[in-house]
C-alpha positions in Angstrom: -80.6 51.5 214.6 -79.6 51.3 218.3 -76.1 51.7 219.7 -76.5 47.9 220.5 -77.2 47.0 217.0 -74.4 49.3 215.6 -71.8 47.6 217.6 -72.9 44.2 216.7 -73.0 45.1 213.2 -69.3 45.8 213.4 -68.8 43.0 215.7 -70.2 40.2 213.6 -70.6 41.8 210.1 -68.6 39.3 208.3 -71.2 36.7 209.4 -73.8 38.2 207.3 -71.8 39.5 204.2 -68.8 38.5 201.9 -66.8 37.7 205.0 -69.0 34.5 205.9 -66.8 31.8 204.3 -68.1 28.5 204.2 -65.4 26.3 202.5 -65.9 22.7 202.7 -62.7 20.8 203.0 -63.6 18.1 201.1 -61.4 15.6 199.4 -62.6 13.0 196.6 -64.4 10.2 198.8 -66.3 6.9 197.6 -69.5 5.6 199.0 -70.5 2.1 198.8 -73.8 2.9 200.7 -76.7 4.9 199.6 -77.3 6.8 202.7 -75.5 7.4 206.0 -76.2 9.5 209.0 -78.3 9.2 211.9 -81.9 8.0 212.0 -84.5 10.1 210.7 -86.1 12.8 213.1 -90.0 12.5 213.2 -91.4 16.1 212.7 -94.9 15.1 213.1 -94.9 13.8 216.7 -97.4 14.0 219.8 -96.3 16.8 222.0 -97.8 17.9 225.3 -98.8 21.7 225.6 -98.6 22.8 229.3 -100.4 25.9 230.4 -99.7 27.5 233.7 -103.0 28.7 235.2 -103.2 31.3 238.1 -106.5 31.2 240.1 -107.4 33.9 242.5 -110.5 34.6 244.5 -112.3 38.0 244.7 -110.0 39.3 247.1 -106.9 38.3 245.0 -105.8 35.3 247.0 -104.6 32.1 245.5 -107.2 29.3 245.3 -105.4 26.0 246.0 -108.4 23.4 246.3 -109.2 22.7 242.7 -108.9 19.3 240.9 -108.3 18.3 237.2 -112.2 17.9 237.0 -112.6 21.5 237.7 -111.0 22.8 234.6 -111.9 23.0 231.1 -109.2 23.7 228.2 -109.9 24.6 224.6 -107.2 25.1 221.7 -108.9 27.0 218.8 -112.3 26.6 220.3 -111.9 22.7 220.5 -112.2 21.2 224.0 -108.9 19.4 224.7 -108.7 16.4 227.2 -106.5 17.3 230.1 -103.7 14.6 230.3 -101.3 16.3 232.9 -102.4 18.2 235.7 -100.6 19.2 238.9 -101.6 21.6 241.7 -98.4 23.4 243.1 -97.9 25.4 246.0 -95.0 27.0 248.0 -94.7 24.2 250.5 -94.2 21.7 247.6 -91.1 23.8 246.4 -89.7 24.0 249.8 -89.7 20.3 250.5 -88.7 19.5 246.7 -85.4 21.4 247.1 -85.1 21.3 251.0 -84.4 24.8 250.9 -85.3 27.1 253.9 -87.2 30.0 252.8 -87.5 33.2 255.1 -90.8 33.2 256.7 -91.8 29.7 255.4 -91.7 26.7 257.8 -90.2 23.6 256.0 -93.1 21.2 255.7 -92.9 17.8 257.4 -93.8 15.2 255.9 -93.7 16.4 252.2 -97.1 18.1 251.1 -99.3 16.1 249.0 -99.5 17.4 245.4 -102.5 16.8 243.4 -100.9 15.6 240.2 -101.0 13.0 237.5 -97.1 13.9 236.8 -95.1 16.7 238.4 -92.1 18.0 236.6 -90.3 20.9 238.5 -89.5 23.4 236.0 -86.6 26.0 236.4 -87.8 29.5 236.8 -86.0 32.2 234.9 -86.4 35.9 236.0 -85.0 38.7 234.2 -85.1 42.0 236.4 -84.9 44.8 233.6 -84.5 48.3 234.8 -85.4 50.7 232.0 -83.5 53.8 233.0 -84.3 55.5 229.9 -88.0 55.5 231.1 -87.3 56.2 234.6 -87.0 59.0 237.0 -84.1 58.2 239.6 -86.2 58.8 242.7 -89.1 56.5 241.4 -86.3 53.7 240.4 -84.7 53.7 243.6 -87.8 53.6 245.6 -88.9 50.5 243.6 -85.5 48.8 244.0 -85.6 48.7 247.6 -88.7 46.6 247.4 -87.2 44.5 244.6 -84.1 43.7 246.7 -86.2 42.7 249.7 -88.1 40.4 247.3 -84.8 38.8 246.0 -83.7 38.0 249.5 -86.9 36.1 250.1 -87.5 34.3 246.7 -84.1 33.7 245.2 -83.8 30.0 245.8 -84.1 26.8 243.7 -85.5 26.7 241.1 -85.4 30.4 240.7 -82.5 32.1 238.6 -82.2 35.7 238.1 -80.4 37.9 235.5 -80.3 41.7 235.9 -80.3 43.9 232.9 -80.7 47.5 232.2 -81.3 50.0 229.6 -80.4 53.5 228.8 -80.3 53.9 225.0 -78.3 50.5 224.9 -78.8 47.2 226.5 -76.6 46.1 229.3 -76.5 42.8 231.0 -75.5 43.9 234.4 -75.4 40.1 235.7 -76.1 37.0 234.0 -78.4 34.4 235.4 -77.3 33.4 238.7 -78.9 31.9 242.1 -76.3 34.0 244.3 -78.1 36.6 246.4 -75.4 38.9 247.1 -74.4 39.3 243.5 -78.0 40.0 242.6 -78.3 42.6 245.4 -74.9 44.4 244.3 -76.2 44.7 240.7 -79.4 46.4 241.9 -77.4 48.5 244.2 -75.2 49.6 241.2 -78.4 51.0 239.6 -78.6 53.8 242.3 -76.3 56.2 240.6 -77.4 55.8 237.1 -79.1 58.6 235.5 -82.7 58.3 234.2 -84.2 59.8 231.0 -87.7 60.5 232.2 -86.7 63.6 233.9 -85.6 65.1 230.4 -88.7 64.1 228.9 -90.8 65.7 231.8 -88.9 69.0 231.4 -89.5 69.1 227.7 -93.2 68.4 228.4 -93.4 71.2 231.1 -91.9 73.8 228.7 -94.5 73.2 226.2 -97.3 73.4 228.7 -95.9 76.7 230.1 -96.2 77.9 226.5 -99.8 77.0 226.3 -100.6 78.9 229.5 -98.5 81.9 228.4 -100.6 82.0 225.2 -104.0 81.8 227.2 -102.8 84.6 229.6 -101.7 86.8 226.8 -105.1 86.3 225.0 -106.8 87.4 228.2 -104.5 90.3 228.7 -104.0 91.4 225.0 -106.9 90.2 223.1 -106.0 92.3 220.1 -102.5 91.0 219.6 -103.6 88.4 216.8 -100.6 88.0 214.7 -98.1 87.7 217.7 -100.4 85.0 219.4 -100.6 83.4 215.9 -96.9 83.0 215.9 -96.9 81.5 219.6 -99.6 79.2 218.6 -97.8 77.7 215.8 -94.7 77.5 217.8 -96.7 75.3 220.5 -98.0 73.1 217.6 -94.6 72.5 216.1 -93.1 71.7 219.7 -95.9 69.5 220.4 -95.5 67.5 217.3 -91.6 67.4 217.7 -92.0 66.1 221.2 -94.2 63.2 219.9 -92.0 62.4 217.0 -88.9 62.1 219.5 -91.0 60.2 222.1 -92.1 57.9 219.3 -88.5 57.3 218.3 -87.3 56.7 221.8 -90.2 54.1 222.1 -89.1 52.3 219.1 -85.6 51.8 220.6 -86.9 51.0 224.0 -89.1 48.2 222.7 -86.5 46.9 220.4 -84.3 46.2 223.4 -87.2 44.4 225.0 -87.4 42.2 222.0 -83.5 41.5 222.1 -84.0 40.6 225.9 -87.0 38.1 225.1 -84.6 36.4 222.6 -82.1 35.7 225.4 -84.7 33.1 226.6 -84.9 31.4 223.3 -84.9 27.6 223.6 -84.7 27.7 227.4 -86.7 24.9 229.2 -88.9 26.0 232.2 -90.9 29.2 233.1 -89.7 32.6 231.9 -90.5 36.0 233.3 -89.4 39.7 232.8 -89.8 41.9 235.9 -90.2 45.2 234.0 -89.3 48.5 236.1 -90.1 51.8 234.5 -92.4 54.9 234.8 -94.6 53.5 231.9 -94.4 53.5 228.0 -96.6 55.6 226.0 -99.2 53.7 223.8 -99.5 57.1 221.9 -96.6 59.2 221.9 -97.4 62.9 223.1 -101.1 61.9 223.8 -101.4 64.0 227.1 -100.1 67.2 225.2 -102.3 66.5 222.2 -105.2 66.4 224.6 -104.2 69.3 226.4 -103.7 71.2 223.2 -107.3 70.4 222.0 -108.9 71.2 225.3 -107.1 74.4 226.0 -107.3 75.9 222.5 -110.9 74.3 221.8 -109.4 72.6 218.8 -110.8 69.2 218.3 -109.0 68.7 214.8 -105.9 68.1 216.4 -107.1 65.1 218.0 -106.6 63.4 214.7 -102.8 63.3 215.7 -103.7 60.6 218.2 -104.3 58.1 215.4 -101.0 59.2 213.8 -99.0 58.6 216.8 -100.8 55.3 218.0 -98.1 52.8 218.5 -100.2 49.9 220.0 -99.2 47.5 217.1 -95.6 47.6 218.3 -96.9 46.5 221.9 -98.9 43.8 220.0 -95.7 42.4 218.3 -93.7 42.6 221.6 -96.4 40.5 223.3 -96.4 38.1 220.4 -92.7 37.7 220.6 -92.8 37.1 224.1 -95.7 34.6 223.8 -93.5 32.7 221.1 -90.7 32.4 223.7 -93.1 31.6 226.6 -92.1 34.6 228.5 -94.6 36.5 231.1 -94.3 40.2 231.6 -94.6 41.4 235.2 -94.6 45.3 235.0 -94.0 47.8 237.5 -94.9 51.4 237.2 -92.3 53.1 239.5 -94.1 56.5 239.4 -96.6 54.8 241.9 -100.1 56.3 242.9 -101.2 58.8 240.2 -102.8 61.8 241.6 -105.2 64.0 239.8 -103.0 66.9 240.2 -100.0 68.9 238.5 -97.7 66.3 237.0 -94.7 68.2 238.2 -93.6 70.7 240.9 -91.6 72.5 238.2 -94.7 73.3 236.3 -96.3 76.5 237.8 -99.2 76.1 236.0 -101.9 73.5 236.4 -102.6 71.1 233.5 -106.1 70.2 232.5 -107.4 67.0 234.5 -108.7 65.5 231.3 -104.9 65.5 229.8 -103.7 64.3 233.0 -106.0 61.4 232.8 -105.0 60.8 229.5 -101.3 60.9 230.1 -101.6 58.6 233.1 -103.4 55.9 231.3 -101.2 56.2 227.9 -98.2 55.2 230.2 -99.9 52.7 232.3 -102.2 51.0 229.6 -98.9 49.6 227.9 -97.9 48.1 231.1 -101.3 46.4 231.7 -101.3 45.3 228.0 -97.9 43.6 228.2 -98.9 41.7 231.5 -102.5 40.8 230.4 -101.4 39.3 227.0 -98.6 37.2 228.3 -100.2 35.9 231.5 -98.3 38.2 233.9 -99.5 41.0 236.3 -99.0 44.9 236.2 -98.4 46.5 239.5 -99.7 49.9 238.8 -101.3 52.9 240.8 -99.6 51.9 244.1 -96.8 53.0 246.3 -97.0 49.8 248.2 -94.5 47.8 245.9 -93.8 45.1 248.6 -97.6 44.0 248.3 -97.5 44.2 244.4 -94.4 42.0 244.5 -96.1 39.5 246.7 -98.7 38.8 244.0 -95.6 38.1 241.8 -94.3 35.6 244.3 -97.7 33.9 244.4 -97.4 33.5 240.7 -94.1 31.8 241.1 -94.9 29.2 243.5 -98.7 28.8 243.5 -100.3 27.7 240.3 -102.0 25.0 238.3 -100.3 23.2 235.5 -102.5 21.8 233.0 -101.3 19.8 230.0 -103.0 18.3 226.8 -101.5 16.5 223.8 -101.6 17.7 220.2 -100.1 16.1 217.0 -97.6 18.7 215.8 -98.1 19.9 212.2 -94.2 20.3 211.4 -94.7 24.2 210.8 -95.1 27.4 212.6 -98.6 28.1 214.0 -100.3 30.2 216.6 -103.0 28.6 218.6 -105.6 30.2 221.0 -106.0 28.9 224.3 -109.1 29.1 226.6 -109.5 28.0 230.3 -112.6 27.8 232.2 -113.6 26.7 235.5 -117.5 26.2 234.9 -118.5 25.9 238.6 -116.7 28.6 239.9 -117.4 31.8 237.8 -116.4 33.9 240.8 -112.7 32.9 240.3 -110.3 35.1 238.2 -108.0 33.1 235.8 -104.8 34.1 234.5 -102.8 32.4 231.8 -101.2 32.6 228.4 -103.8 33.0 225.7 -101.7 32.1 222.8 -99.6 28.9 222.3 -96.8 29.1 219.5 -96.2 25.9 217.8 -92.9 25.9 216.4 -91.3 24.1 213.4 -88.2 22.1 213.8 -85.9 24.8 212.2 -87.5 27.5 214.5 -86.7 25.2 217.4 -83.1 24.8 216.2 -82.8 28.5 215.9 -84.1 29.0 219.4 -81.4 26.4 220.9 -78.7 28.2 219.1 -79.5 31.3 220.7 -79.9 29.6 224.1 -76.4 28.1 223.6 -75.1 31.8 223.9 -76.0 31.7 227.5 -76.2 28.2 228.5 -74.3 25.1 227.3 -76.7 22.9 225.4 -75.8 19.3 225.8 -77.1 17.9 222.6 -74.6 16.8 220.1 -75.4 13.6 218.3 -73.5 14.6 215.2 -70.4 15.2 217.2 -70.0 18.6 215.8 -66.9 20.2 217.0 -65.8 24.1 216.9 -62.4 25.7 217.1 -60.9 28.9 216.9 -57.6 30.0 215.3 -55.2 32.8 216.2 -56.9 36.3 215.7 -55.3 38.4 213.3 -55.2 42.4 213.5 -57.7 43.7 210.8 -57.6 47.4 212.1 -56.7 49.3 215.0 -59.4 47.9 217.2 -60.6 44.9 215.2 -59.4 41.2 214.6 -60.2 38.6 212.2 -60.8 35.4 214.0 -61.0 32.2 212.1 -63.5 29.7 213.3 -63.5 26.0 212.1 -66.7 23.9 212.4 -66.4 20.1 211.7 -68.2 16.8 212.1 -67.9 13.2 210.9 -69.0 12.4 207.4 -70.8 9.4 208.5 -73.1 11.5 210.8 -75.0 13.1 208.1 -77.2 11.2 205.4 -76.2 11.3 201.7 -78.3 10.6 198.7 -77.0 9.3 195.4 -76.8 12.1 192.5 -75.0 10.8 189.3 -71.5 9.6 190.3 -71.6 11.3 193.6 -73.5 11.1 197.0 -74.7 14.5 198.3 -75.5 15.6 201.8 -77.1 19.0 202.6 -76.8 20.7 206.2 -77.8 24.1 207.5 -75.4 26.0 209.6 -76.7 28.4 212.3 -74.4 30.8 214.0 -74.7 33.6 216.6 -72.3 35.3 218.9 -72.5 37.3 222.1 -69.9 39.1 224.0 -69.2 38.8 227.8 -70.9 42.2 228.2 -74.2 40.7 226.9 -74.4 42.2 223.4 -75.7 39.6 221.0 -75.6 39.4 217.1 -78.5 38.4 215.0 -78.7 34.7 214.1 -77.1 33.8 210.8 -78.3 30.9 208.6 -76.4 29.2 205.7 -77.1 26.2 203.8 -74.1 24.0 202.8 -73.7 21.0 200.3 -71.5 18.1 200.9 -70.7 16.4 197.7 -68.5 13.3 197.7 -67.5 11.2 194.6 -69.1 7.7 195.3 -65.9 5.7 194.6 -64.5 7.4 197.8 -67.1 7.0 200.4 -65.4 4.3 202.3 -62.5 6.4 203.3 -64.6 9.6 203.7 -67.0 8.2 206.3 -63.9 7.7 208.7 -62.8 11.5 208.3 -64.4 14.8 209.4 -65.9 17.6 207.0 -64.9 21.1 207.7 -66.7 24.4 207.3 -64.5 27.5 207.8 -66.0 30.9 209.1 -64.2 34.3 209.4 -65.5 36.6 212.2 -64.4 40.1 212.5 -64.4 41.2 216.3 -63.4 43.9 218.5 -61.6 43.1 222.1 -63.4 41.1 224.6 -64.5 37.7 225.5 -67.0 35.9 223.3 -69.5 33.0 223.1 -70.2 31.8 219.6 -72.9 29.1 219.5 -73.3 26.9 216.3 -76.1 24.8 215.5 -75.9 22.2 212.5 -79.0 20.5 211.1 -79.1 17.6 208.6 -81.6 18.4 205.9 -82.3 14.8 205.2 -82.6 13.2 208.7 -83.7 16.5 210.2 -81.4 15.8 213.1 -79.6 18.6 215.0 -76.5 19.2 216.9 -75.1 22.0 219.0 -71.9 23.2 220.1 -70.5 26.4 221.9 -67.0 28.0 221.9 -65.8 30.4 224.4 -62.6 32.4 223.4 -60.9 35.9 223.8 -59.8 38.6 221.4 -57.1 41.0 222.2 -56.8 39.8 225.9 -54.3 37.5 227.6 -56.7 35.1 228.7 
């Protein structure tokens, strides 16, 4: 369990346990009508699936001359008629927002956009600095290029958030369009420590012992038992290294999962610019390969299967695709040379092990980018040029849309896009579309409400906080009251009563960016039929009790009528243990 998770377990523990009090403040109410509430939500509807397609020529330059008729799109192998089409470029965005961009002349008149219907979607970019998996010198070199990229590209419709990770996740800056604020947040990273140096040192110590063993074998070939002790020590240290790196990897990917959740329910295009020195697909793979090579022991290679963590990356990519998030990954280590991996190591590592190590850390970055429709910037010291490709993806792409009749459930669909007449072009796009049930969409909107105020409240839900009461030296109990007009929910006859059923969703986020898990609670509203006429003019209440530490909080609430399937959202901001 990460520090982040531990903190939030304390912070919101009563939401998940006995402290979650859902008390219906009902009074005896009659009902002369068999049902009330809003109109029924149609869960089997026609919806448009939008696919952003990036087309590049052999030199990697954007191709901007294609039309709707050039494309073919397939869902689960079935060709789909393209109903929506737009060919967008940077000139279009400049004119649409009338925003001067450094180095780009404002087009006059407005550029022609080949489209049946153009919807300008907001673009949300999270700059994610993984300090746990970075060397400070590598990070600072990359951030110089990233800061320049921000100065040139942070303009409507782009919003940027800055987060960092070093065993715990921290929101350095929430979504903003303020360039100086983003630059300041990135500057603050320059003095942070990096975890990769410690891992490098541990690796080099093990390699030193390997070389020591080989030297002693040459100098004292008869010292069998003494060398056997050193051999076993190396084997244990190598496996311990792989175990520790595997544990760190799980926490690192868990933090990325939590970051993806920040995007839940957000409309528009969503991207993570992930900066690290790479993540291991198989922790300890380079040392295992080195050991097998130096000691002529191929049996140890079976450990590569034991430490294969590719499934974790598949799960992360699936989560990103479910939220429409694309990964743009940067290997801050830059150009990888086939030489000694560290000046601290006075022995030369085997080239095959170095190759395994480099690929092991870079393959994860390539995989996340490829699976989510992004790009990986690897094996280069020219980060400015790599970020230019990211810029091209932001503003130059084709938007293809096709309609489907939703099933009402959660389903994953395979997508394939072709340009039959131009096989020389390279296409990138998201290869999975996740169709979501109504309840899943409601959950996403509740999480979105922690960051953005969701303006959808047809059931007139209200949320208020009572006075926090001290529960311990550093914790307060906060009473929360959720209410709604009884007439806004549907009720069905059951004997002498009318009964409605709602589902309450609750999540909390402190102003530092730490976030609880989403909690779901079903609740029954039972009213004596004879009292409904009075009841429909009053509000029904649900009481919660939250255990919280000092700080500022957003609590996001979603309420869904299980009969009509209508949903409402409300956010409450309050402070605990502070004067505000």
